[in-house]
Every structure is written in C-alpha cells, then in structure tokens.
C-alpha positions, 0 to 999 in steps of 0.5 A: 530768327535767322538774319544773313549779313554779307559785305562785299566790295564792288569797285569803289563801293562797299555793299552791305546786305542784310536779309531776314526770313520773316514775312517781308513788308507789304509792297505799298509800304516799301517806299515809306519804311525809311520815313521817320515815325513810319511803322508797317504795323499801326499797333506797334509802339515802344513796348512792341518794337519801337516808334519807327525811327531806326531805319530813318536814322540809318538812311540819314547816316548812309546818305551823310557818308555818300551812300545809298540804301534800299529795301526789297522783299526777298520772298521770304523776308526783307533784304536791305542793301547799303552801298557806301563809297570806299575812300582810301586812307590818307598816307601820313607824311614821313 
C-alpha cells in the first residue's frame, strides 16, 4: 500500500502529513482513534494489528512537544496531520 509523507514549514510550525489510500476510518470513529486501546475494528488484536496504543502514544508525544495532531478521511484513505512548534537552536557562547 502506498503511504505519502510530506513535511513543510509554516512560519514557526513544522507540518507533517501522513496519508494512506486505504478505506479510511468511519466518521463516528475519527474522534476516538487517538484514545488508548481504541480500535476501529473490534476483532483486531495483537496477532492482526495491535492493541490500540500507537496513536495514543503519538498524540501524547506530540502534545508534550507543544503540538497538535488530527486525522481526517482523505477519500480514499486517512490523513494524519501533526503540527509541532519549531524552536531555534540556542547558540553556544564563544
């Protein structure tokens, strides 16, 4: 399956977009896919694709860096957008 990844700068933010071309996520599940242990398909488990922690860990890491994450259906597929503030490196004293 094809996954598209792009990174751009928008002022003081880095914008990372990840998109696949699969079936997407049911609209009523979009708001919950970042919740711990939430899985769109109830029959999925460790053997078939995980226990629903990956996106919740991602959200927590993004938020700890002052960023935001959101998901939307791209028709076809799912697009996840991560925005992270860009900080300039501290210059060492000479």
